[in-house]
Every structure is written in structure tokens, then in C-alpha cells.
C-alpha positions as CSV (number, residue, x, y, z in Angstrom):
1,X,0.0,0.0,0.0
2,X,1.2,3.5,-0.8
3,X,1.5,5.4,2.5
4,X,-0.3,8.6,2.9
5,X,-3.0,8.3,0.2
6,X,-6.1,6.3,-0.5
7,X,-5.3,3.1,-2.4
8,X,-7.3,2.5,-5.6
9,X,-8.6,-0.8,-7.0
10,X,-11.1,-1.3,-9.7
11,X,-12.7,-3.4,-12.4
12,X,-11.8,-3.3,-16.1
13,X,-14.5,-4.3,-18.6
14,X,-16.7,-3.2,-21.4
15,X,-18.5,0.1,-20.7
16,X,-21.9,-1.6,-20.5
17,X,-20.7,-4.4,-18.4
18,X,-19.0,-2.3,-15.7
19,X,-22.1,-0.1,-15.4
20,X,-24.0,-3.2,-14.2
21,X,-21.2,-4.6,-12.1
22,X,-21.8,-5.3,-8.4
23,X,-18.1,-5.3,-7.7
24,X,-17.7,-1.7,-6.6
25,X,-20.4,-2.1,-4.0
26,X,-19.0,-5.4,-2.8
27,X,-15.4,-4.3,-2.5
28,X,-16.1,-0.9,-1.0
29,X,-18.2,-2.5,1.7
30,X,-15.3,-4.9,2.4
31,X,-12.7,-2.1,2.6
32,X,-14.9,-0.2,5.0
33,X,-15.6,-3.2,7.1
34,X,-11.9,-3.9,7.5
35,X,-11.0,-0.3,8.1
36,X,-8.8,-0.1,5.0
37,X,-8.2,3.2,3.2
38,X,-9.1,1.8,-0.2
39,X,-11.6,2.7,-2.8
40,X,-12.9,0.6,-5.7
41,X,-14.1,2.1,-9.0
42,X,-15.2,0.9,-12.4
43,X,-13.1,1.5,-15.5
44,X,-15.2,1.0,-18.7
45,X,-12.6,0.3,-21.4
46,X,-13.0,-0.4,-25.1
47,X,-11.1,-3.5,-26.4
48,X,-8.6,-1.5,-28.3
49,X,-7.7,0.6,-25.3
50,X,-7.3,-2.4,-22.9
51,X,-3.5,-2.5,-23.0
52,X,-3.1,1.2,-22.3
53,X,-5.6,1.0,-19.4
54,X,-3.8,-2.0,-17.8
55,X,-0.4,-0.4,-18.1
56,X,-1.6,3.1,-17.1
57,X,-3.3,1.9,-14.0
58,X,-0.3,-0.2,-13.0
59,X,2.0,2.8,-13.5
60,X,-0.4,4.8,-11.3
61,X,0.2,2.4,-8.5
62,X,-3.3,0.9,-8.1
63,X,-3.7,-1.8,-5.5
64,X,-5.3,-4.4,-7.8
65,X,-7.7,-4.9,-10.6
66,X,-10.5,-7.2,-11.6
67,X,-11.3,-7.9,-15.2
68,X,-14.7,-8.7,-16.6
69,X,-16.3,-9.3,-19.9
70,X,-15.2,-9.0,-22.7
71,X,-11.6,-8.6,-21.6
72,X,-10.8,-11.8,-19.6
73,X,-8.9,-13.5,-22.3
74,X,-7.3,-10.5,-24.0
75,X,-5.9,-9.2,-20.7
76,X,-3.7,-12.2,-20.4
77,X,-1.2,-10.9,-22.9
78,X,-0.5,-7.8,-20.8
79,X,0.6,-9.9,-17.8
80,X,4.2,-10.5,-16.7
81,X,3.1,-13.7,-15.0
82,X,0.1,-16.0,-14.9
83,X,-0.9,-18.3,-12.1
84,X,-1.3,-22.0,-13.0
85,X,-5.0,-21.6,-12.7
86,X,-5.3,-18.6,-15.0
87,X,-3.0,-20.3,-17.5
88,X,-4.9,-23.5,-17.5
89,X,-8.3,-21.8,-17.9
90,X,-7.0,-19.4,-20.6
91,X,-8.6,-16.4,-19.0
92,X,-8.1,-14.1,-15.9
93,X,-10.4,-12.1,-13.7
94,X,-8.0,-10.6,-11.1
95,X,-4.7,-8.7,-11.5
96,X,-2.2,-8.5,-8.7
97,X,0.7,-6.0,-8.6
98,X,3.6,-7.8,-7.0
99,X,7.1,-6.4,-6.9
100,X,6.4,-4.2,-9.9
101,X,5.0,-7.2,-11.9
102,X,1.5,-7.8,-13.2
103,X,0.3,-11.2,-12.1
104,X,-2.9,-12.6,-13.6
105,X,-5.1,-14.8,-11.4
106,X,-8.4,-16.5,-12.1
107,X,-10.6,-16.8,-8.9
108,X,-13.8,-17.8,-10.7
109,X,-13.4,-21.6,-10.6
110,X,-12.3,-21.7,-7.0
111,X,-15.0,-19.2,-6.1
112,X,-17.6,-21.4,-7.6
113,X,-16.3,-24.5,-5.7
114,X,-16.2,-22.6,-2.4
115,X,-19.8,-21.5,-2.9
116,X,-21.1,-24.9,-3.7
117,X,-19.2,-26.7,-1.0
118,X,-19.1,-24.1,1.8
119,X,-22.4,-22.3,1.4
120,X,-24.6,-25.1,-0.2
121,X,-22.9,-27.9,1.8
122,X,-22.4,-30.1,-1.3
123,X,-19.5,-32.4,-1.6
124,X,-18.3,-32.3,-5.2
125,X,-16.1,-35.5,-5.0
126,X,-17.5,-38.0,-7.4
127,X,-20.0,-35.6,-8.9
128,X,-21.4,-35.8,-12.5
129,X,-21.2,-32.2,-13.8
130,X,-23.0,-30.7,-16.8
131,X,-21.6,-27.3,-17.9
132,X,-23.5,-25.3,-20.5
133,X,-21.2,-23.0,-22.5
134,X,-17.6,-22.9,-23.6
135,X,-16.5,-19.3,-22.9
136,X,-14.3,-18.0,-20.0
137,X,-16.9,-18.7,-17.3
138,X,-17.4,-22.2,-18.5
139,X,-13.6,-22.8,-18.6
140,X,-13.4,-21.7,-15.0
141,X,-16.3,-23.9,-14.0
142,X,-14.7,-26.9,-15.7
143,X,-11.3,-26.2,-14.0
144,X,-13.0,-25.8,-10.6
145,X,-15.1,-28.9,-10.8
146,X,-12.1,-31.0,-12.0
147,X,-9.9,-29.8,-9.1
148,X,-12.8,-30.4,-6.6
149,X,-12.9,-34.1,-7.6
150,X,-15.7,-34.4,-10.1
151,X,-15.9,-37.9,-11.6
152,X,-17.4,-36.8,-15.0
153,X,-17.7,-33.4,-16.7
154,X,-19.9,-32.9,-19.7
155,X,-20.0,-29.7,-21.7
156,X,-22.8,-28.5,-24.0
157,X,-22.0,-25.6,-26.4
158,X,-23.1,-24.2,-29.8
159,X,-19.5,-24.8,-31.0
160,X,-18.6,-28.4,-30.2
161,X,-15.0,-27.7,-31.2
162,X,-14.7,-25.1,-28.5
163,X,-16.3,-27.4,-26.0
164,X,-13.8,-30.2,-26.8
165,X,-11.0,-27.7,-26.2
166,X,-12.1,-27.7,-22.5
167,X,-10.9,-31.3,-22.2
168,X,-7.5,-29.7,-21.7
169,X,-8.9,-27.7,-18.8
170,X,-10.6,-30.8,-17.3
171,X,-7.4,-32.8,-17.2
172,X,-7.7,-36.5,-16.3
173,X,-11.4,-36.3,-15.4
174,X,-13.9,-38.3,-17.6
175,X,-15.0,-35.8,-20.2
176,X,-17.7,-35.6,-22.9
177,X,-19.1,-32.9,-25.2
178,X,-22.3,-32.4,-27.2
179,X,-24.0,-29.6,-29.2
180,X,-26.8,-27.5,-27.7
181,X,-30.0,-28.7,-29.3
182,X,-28.6,-32.2,-29.6
183,X,-28.3,-33.2,-25.9
184,X,-28.1,-36.9,-25.2
185,X,-31.2,-38.0,-23.4
186,X,-29.6,-39.2,-20.2
187,X,-27.3,-36.2,-19.6
188,X,-29.7,-33.9,-17.8
189,X,-31.3,-36.4,-15.4
190,X,-27.9,-38.1,-14.8
191,X,-26.3,-34.8,-13.7
192,X,-25.7,-34.1,-10.0
193,X,-24.4,-30.6,-10.7
194,X,-25.6,-28.3,-13.5
195,X,-23.9,-25.0,-14.3
196,X,-25.2,-22.6,-16.8
197,X,-22.4,-20.4,-18.0
198,X,-24.3,-18.8,-20.9
199,X,-27.0,-16.1,-21.3
200,X,-29.3,-19.0,-22.4
201,X,-32.3,-19.7,-20.1
202,X,-32.9,-16.0,-19.3
203,X,-36.2,-16.3,-21.3
204,X,-38.6,-19.2,-20.8
205,X,-38.9,-19.6,-24.6
206,X,-35.2,-20.0,-24.9
207,X,-34.2,-22.8,-22.4
208,X,-30.6,-24.0,-22.3
209,X,-31.7,-27.5,-21.5
210,X,-34.9,-29.5,-20.9
211,X,-35.7,-28.4,-17.4
212,X,-38.3,-31.2,-17.0
213,X,-35.5,-33.7,-17.0
214,X,-33.6,-32.1,-14.0
215,X,-33.3,-34.5,-11.1
216,X,-34.7,-33.4,-7.7
217,X,-31.3,-34.4,-6.3
218,X,-29.3,-32.0,-8.6
219,X,-27.6,-28.8,-7.6
220,X,-28.2,-26.1,-10.3
221,X,-26.2,-22.8,-10.5
222,X,-27.0,-20.2,-13.2
223,X,-24.0,-18.0,-13.2
224,X,-26.1,-15.0,-14.2
225,X,-27.2,-13.1,-11.1
226,X,-29.6,-10.6,-12.7
227,X,-32.4,-11.4,-12.3
228,X,-31.7,-13.2,-9.0
229,X,-34.1,-16.0,-9.9
230,X,-33.8,-16.9,-13.6
231,X,-36.3,-19.1,-15.4
232,X,-33.7,-21.9,-15.2
233,X,-33.4,-21.5,-11.4
234,X,-37.2,-21.3,-11.0
235,X,-37.8,-24.4,-13.1
236,X,-35.1,-26.4,-11.3
237,X,-36.6,-25.5,-7.9
238,X,-40.0,-26.6,-9.2
239,X,-38.5,-30.0,-9.8
240,X,-37.2,-30.1,-6.2
241,X,-33.6,-29.3,-7.0
242,X,-31.3,-27.0,-5.1
243,X,-30.9,-24.0,-7.5
244,X,-29.4,-20.6,-7.2
245,X,-28.1,-17.7,-9.3
246,X,-24.4,-16.8,-9.7
247,X,-24.3,-14.3,-6.9
248,X,-22.7,-16.7,-4.5
249,X,-19.9,-17.4,-6.9
250,X,-19.5,-13.7,-7.5
251,X,-19.0,-13.1,-3.8
252,X,-16.5,-15.9,-3.3
253,X,-14.4,-14.9,-6.3
254,X,-14.5,-11.3,-5.0
255,X,-13.4,-12.4,-1.6
256,X,-10.4,-14.3,-3.1
257,X,-9.4,-11.2,-5.0
258,X,-9.7,-9.0,-1.9
259,X,-7.4,-11.4,0.0
260,X,-4.9,-11.4,-2.8
261,X,-4.7,-7.6,-2.8
262,X,-4.8,-6.9,0.9
263,X,-3.6,-10.0,2.7
264,X,-6.7,-9.6,4.9
265,X,-9.5,-12.1,5.3
266,X,-12.5,-10.9,3.4
267,X,-15.7,-10.0,5.4
268,X,-18.2,-12.2,3.6
269,X,-21.2,-10.9,5.5
270,X,-20.6,-7.3,4.7
271,X,-19.9,-8.1,1.0
272,X,-23.1,-10.1,0.7
273,X,-25.2,-7.4,2.4
274,X,-23.8,-4.8,0.0
275,X,-24.5,-6.9,-3.1
276,X,-28.1,-7.6,-2.0
277,X,-28.7,-4.0,-1.2
278,X,-27.4,-2.9,-4.6
279,X,-29.6,-5.4,-6.3
280,X,-32.6,-4.2,-4.4
281,X,-31.9,-0.6,-5.4
282,X,-31.6,-1.6,-9.1
283,X,-35.0,-3.4,-9.0
284,X,-36.9,-0.5,-7.3
């Protein structure tokens, strides 16, 4: 931390994306709770200006950065180092400034695992996981589920080639892919964990999967957190499944970033309260 002045952290992303981000509310609440003289702001950045933004903020001595869509992959090329997790996933969401170097982290996968295991009380060892999507969030989900001991990971995507690339992320775990719209009949009812990492399912007429086939014993996480109850979450709950939005993952990945930057344990209660308050304001 730079002595004598407020330390700045922030989120880099597309202009539309950062306007909707809950990260400023979450992190500013955390800094306040821990008595840290930090402030967290949003930096809306066009793709062509990302390199200048990353280098400029680093030179200005910011305490740390988050990265959101659509820059999670492109930001990697501006790093001096990548953690094993970020390198394996092929995307980053957190930047640490360490000894003058930019270090890229990805806390999404670990954040998702922490949420499912700690908050939902679900043991992921031996689980059969269905991931919908093949982008950065899907990559993080596959990496997290693999590291947590999943027995089988299946990926559904429009582009089966991109889905098959995720086999590298899954490592030695049993792995299968299929195209959206051509889902093998047994996949949905056989899944103990279902993770939607796409915008699909936000409209009832555009479901990501056949929700009628979801098992009552499944855990369903839709990584979208606006609205807080998506049609997929609503339908899964109607089948008796445990189903939630991506807010829990968002909070846990934010907590991990906070700890990387500050070396201080994140105040989860304060961060959660801030996120819920901000969402309530947006809906009113």
C-alpha cells in the first residue's frame, strides 16, 4: 500500500458491463468493514484501449484490478506472470501487482467451488457435472469442478470444437461434449451438478436444457445473477432441485481477489449485504 494516500482498486471491462457490475459495492463494503483506506471504482474500457488501461493503472500504483467481460482473455497478454489456474483456464479475472509485476489470477473456478461446498454444503467429490457453455466462465467452471474431484464433466455448447478444447482444462477427469440442441437424453437427469455459463435460459422460450429432466437431487447454478431468480433456477426449484443464481460465486471470487490484494480475510457478511442492497436498489 502507498503510504499517505487512498489506495485504488477497480474493475476493467466493457463500458456496458461495468455499469451493471456489483463489484464496486461489494469491494467498497469490504474495505470499509476492514478499516482499509481503499476505494474501488469501475473503468469502462474499449477493447482497443485495454493494454493502455492496464499499463496506465499499473504505473499509477493501483492496489489491484478485476477484469470482466469481454476482456478476460485479452488481458492475459499484458501480464508479466500468470498463475497456474489462469494459464490452464485461458482467462483471468484478477490482477495483482507484485514487486512491480502484473500477475494474472483466475478466482472464478475456486470461487464457484467454495460457494457450492461451503455455502450449499455439497461435496463435489465423485459428482457428475453438466456445464453449459464454452467461454471464459465455462472454462473456470470446468477447472474448478475438476480440481474439486468431479468424476465426470460434460460440456454443452453451440460450437462443439470449443467445447472439446475444454478437455485440456478438465485434465484427467472423464469428459464428454455435445452440441446445444442435440443433448443426449440421459445427460440432464444423470447430472448431480448443472452449471449454466451462458445467457441462455434467461427467457422461458429459450431454455438452455430441458428443465423437465432435471433431477430433484441435482444442484443447479446459473452464473447469471440478474435477475436473482432466472427461469432456469425457477424451473429447477419446481423440480425439487437446489438451485441458485451466480451471486454466491461472484461473492466468493471477489473475496479471493480481496485477499490477494490486501492480505486480509474478506468479510463475507458485509460483502453479501452490500450486493443484496445494490440489487434491491436496481430493482426498485
